[in-house]
N, C-alpha and C positions, 0 to 999 in steps of 0.2 A: 504493500500500500504506500501511497505518496503522503505519509503522515507529516513529515517535516515541511515539504513545500505547501501542503494543504493548510497546515497551521499558519505558515507564513502568509498565505493569501488571506486567511481570515483576519490575522493581526493587522495586515496592511489596510484591509477594508475598514476595520474598526477605527484604525488610527486616522484615516483620511476622511471618514464620513463627517461632513460638516466643516471641513477646512474652508477657510475664506481668506481673501487678501484685501484687507481694509484699505490699503494704499491705492488700489485700483478701482476706478469707477465701474459700476455695473454696466454691462454692455446692453445698450438699447438699439433697436432698429433706427437707422437714420430717418430724419423727417422727410427727406426726399432722396431718390436714388442718385448715385454718383454719376458724373458725366460719362457718356458712352459715345465716343466718336469712332465708329467702325470704318475700316478701309474698304472702299467699294471695289477697288481693283482686284480681280481674281486671276490666278495663274492661268497660263494657256491651257486649253483643253485639248484632248486628243480628237482625232477626226470622228465624224458622226458614225461611221461604220464601226469603229472600235467602241465608242461610248454606248452604242445601242446593243452591242453583243452581250447577252446575258451571262456569258462566261468570262467577260473582261473584268480584271481586277487591277487595282493600282496600289503601289506601295511607296511610302516615304522611306528613303534609304539614306542613312548617315554613315560616314566612314570616319572613325576616330583613330588617330595614331597612338603610339605608345605613350605620348605625353598627355593625352586627353584632348588634343586639339583636333578640329575637323580637317579632313583631307579634301581639298577642292581640286578642280582642274581635271577630273577623271572623265573618260568618254564611255559610251555604251559598250565598246569592246573590252573595257576593263572588268565588266561584270558577267557573271555566269548565273543563270537561273535554272532550277530543277523542280520537278514535281514528282514526288515519290522516288527521288534519286535519279530521275531520268531528265536529261537536258531538254529544255523547251526554249524556243526563241523569245527574245525580248521584242514585244510588239510596239512599245512606246518608251521613249527615253527623253528626259528633260533635265538638264543641269540648271538648278534654280539660280537666278540672278537676284539675290536678296530674298530671304525666305518669306513664305506666306505668313500672315498673322495667325496667332494661336489663341484658342480659348483655354484658360488655365484656372483650375480650382486649387486653392490652398486650404488644406484641412489641418486643423490644429487640435490636438488632444488637450482638453482643459480639465482633465481629472486631477485629483488632489496631488498625485505624485509629480505633477508637472510644475508645482508651485515655484520651485527654485530654478526651473529650466526655461520658463517663458522668456526671460531676457535674451537667452541664446536664440530662441525661435525668432524673436523680434529682429535681432541683428542679422540672422540668416535670411529672413524674408526681405529686409531692406536691401541686403546685398544682391539678392536675386532680382528684385524689382528694378534695380539700377541697370541691369543688363538686358532687360526685355525691350522689345520694340514698342514704340508709343502706340501702335495699333493693337497690340495684344490686349485682350480683355481678360480681367481677373476677377474672381469672387473669393471671399474669405468666409470659411465656415468653421466654427468652433464646436466640437462634439464632446459631450459629456452627459450627465444625467438630465441636463436641460439644454439641449443643443440649440444653437442659434446661427442663423445666416447673418454674420456680422456685417458684411457688405456684399451686395449682389454684384453682378457683372458690371464692371466699370473699366474705362481706359485711364482713369485718374489714379495712377499708381501711388501717388503721394497720399491719397485718401486711404488706400488699403493699408499703408504703413501707419497712418494715424489711428485707424480703427484697431489695428493689431495691438497697439499699446494699451487698449482698454480691456483686453481679455484677461480674466482672472482664472484661478484654478480651484476646484473643489469636487468632492464626491468620487464615485467609482468610474470605471472605464467601459462604457458600451461601445467598444471599438468597432465591431462588425456593423452594428447599427449605423454608426457615424460614417464609416466608409461607404456603406450602401447609399446613405442619403446624399453624400457628396457626389457619387457617381451619377445618381439620378439628377442632381442639380446641373451637372455638367452637360447633360443631354440638351439643355436649353441654350447651349453655346451657339454663337452665330457663325463660327468658322469650322471647317471640317477637321483641321488639325487640333487635337485636344490633349491636355495633360493634367494629371492630378499629382500634387505633391503633399505627402502626409507626414506631419511632424508628431512624434510620439516617443515614449520611453519603454513601454512594455515591462512593467514590474509585476504584472499579475497574469502571466501566461497569455498575454496579448489582450484578453477580454475577460471581464468578470461581471458584466451587467447587461449584455445585449438581450433584448426581448423579442426582436423582430427578425433578425438575420443570424445565420450561422456561417462559419468559415466557407463551407462549400458554396453557399449562395453568393457570397461576395466574390469569390474567385471566379465562379462561372460567369457572373454578370460583368466582371471586369474584363475577362478574356473576350466576351462577346461584344463589349463596348468599343473595341478598337482604340481605346485611349492609351496614352503612355502613362506609366505609373512610376513615381519616385517615392521611396519610403525612406524617411530620415530619422534615425535614432539619435536622441540627444541625452547625454549624461556621462557619468564617470564609470568606465567599464568595470573597475574593481571595487566600486562602492558596495557596502552592505545593502542588500535589498530590503531587509526587514529589521531595522535597528530597534532595540528595546532599551528603555531606561527605566529605572525604578524611582517612583515618586515617593513623597513622604507618607501618603495615606493610601495610595492605590498604585496598581501597575499602570504605567503610562507608556504609550507608544509614541515617542515624540521626536526622534532625530530626523533630520531632513532626508527624504528618500532620493539620494542623488544618483542611484544606479541606472543602468540601461540594459535591456535584454537584447543584445546585439544579435545573438544567434537566431532567436525566434523571429526577429524583424527581417533579417536577411533571408530566412526561409520563406517568409510571407511574401517578400518582394519577388523572389524567384517564382513562387506560385502564380503571382500576378503577371509574370512575364516582364517585370520591371527591373529597376535599378535600386540598389541599397546604398545609402551613405550613412556613415557614423560620424557625428560631430562630438568629439570628446571634450568634455567641459569639466572644469575644476571650480570649487568654491572661491568666490572673490570676496575676501574678508574686508576689502577696502570700500566695497559698494554698499549703498544703503540696504539695511536688512529687510528681508521679506517677513511680514508679520502674518502668523496663522493662529487660529483658535482651534485647538485640537480636541479630540475626544478620547477619553480613557474609559476604563471599566466602570467607573462610578458616574460618568456623565461628562459634560463639556468642561474643559479646563477653564477656570475663571480668569486666567492670565494668558494673553497671547504669547506664543513662542516666537522668537525671531531667529531667522536663518540667513546665512550668507547665500545670495543668489549665485548661480553658476555662471561662468564666463568661459568662452572658447577662444582659442588662438585666432586672431583676425585673419591670418593667412589661411587657416583651414576653412574658415567661413567663406572667404573669397574663392578658394579653390572649389568648394561645393557649388557656389553660385555659378562660377564659370563653366563647370562641367555640366550642370543641368541646363544652362542657357545654350550651350553648344549642342546638346542632345535634343533640345526642343527644336532647334533649327532643322528644317528639311532641306538638305543640300541636293538631293537627286530624287526625281520621280520616275518610277519604272512601272510600265504596264505590261501585263501578260494575258494571254488567252489560255485559260485552263481547260482541263478535260471535262469539267462539269461546273455547275453553279458554284459561286463562291462559298456558300455554306457547306457544301459537300467536300470541298477541297481545303478547308481550313486546317492549318497545321501541317499541310503536305508540301507547301511551297518553301523553297530556300533560295535566297539571293546572296551571293558571295563575290568577293573579288577574285580575279583569276591569278594575279601575280603580285599580291601584296600580303605576304604571310604575317607580317607584324601588325597589320591594321585590324581593327575590330569593326565589323559591319553590324549595324542595328537596322532592323526592318520592321515597319509598322504598316498595317493595312490602312488605306485611306477610305473613309466613308464617302462613296460617290452619291451624287444626287440621283433620284429616280430617272431612268432613261425614258425618253419620249418616243413612242412607237412611230416609225416613219410610215407615210402613206404613199 
């Protein structure tokens, strides 16, 4: 039996129930939606004969070198496509001149264990926003026991940053519910290229409170969505997950939960067909303390505890932002005629470089608009 981990989960749930961050204002929906200036220009489309073929599929293809930088200047002849390990011709190829705009969902875990980690999330979000295209639309969703759409789709990236600063942490982690809701919201995006970035720490085997979704549901819907997924773990890898301290009159679970479940998160990212990043953070004793009012076995603590918020190496934060921004870019568009409808050939297509063994190729299906039958 998993007695020790199970006890740890219970202790953490008790410790974090009712956590609050008085220094952070409660998040309210904005009085009016943020500015949304979409780009009207669409990338070039394939010929009508291709677009109307029910077996035609398109892929966004990115080539990343060993340093994490995109590889540009490639031609159609540099790529090889296969279906069920059999070569098939490339029917359409386009090297993008400036990437198409992207719809992006930023999902932030606001459960109690994130109380010391939200400053790292804020700085990471700021770094990423600074590298996006002005046409990219972004929404911010904070998930927890009371999930909230902090800011709906907007091209005002400064507003997203400001709204992120208002997110506080409390309660348990309905992780699968939150991710499922975020994927559903991204369906309303205005661009065909879409990405979701999830910030969390995974201190309770990823999920301890979902009521609507299970892992299989989330993975299945994510793979079917054709979105790109980036899972970002935040925390101190070797920190104690379930710290315990003894109070004067009762057992109190009070130390800051600074750890991060990197292995669980990396496995989840792999299941989604996505990318995992770990932002390692340490307590910043010089920063203003984060105040929390905790719960112990006899009730709520009458005195708020104060913890040092975590801080990450700025270089690591910038590296994360640059890597995500480069992978969001669509550098090449490749179209293929498969042996059957796209749904029946999912997972059977491979696109790789022919003569660049050190480069990494990432391939994502593009959601095409419904074809119009020709008369």
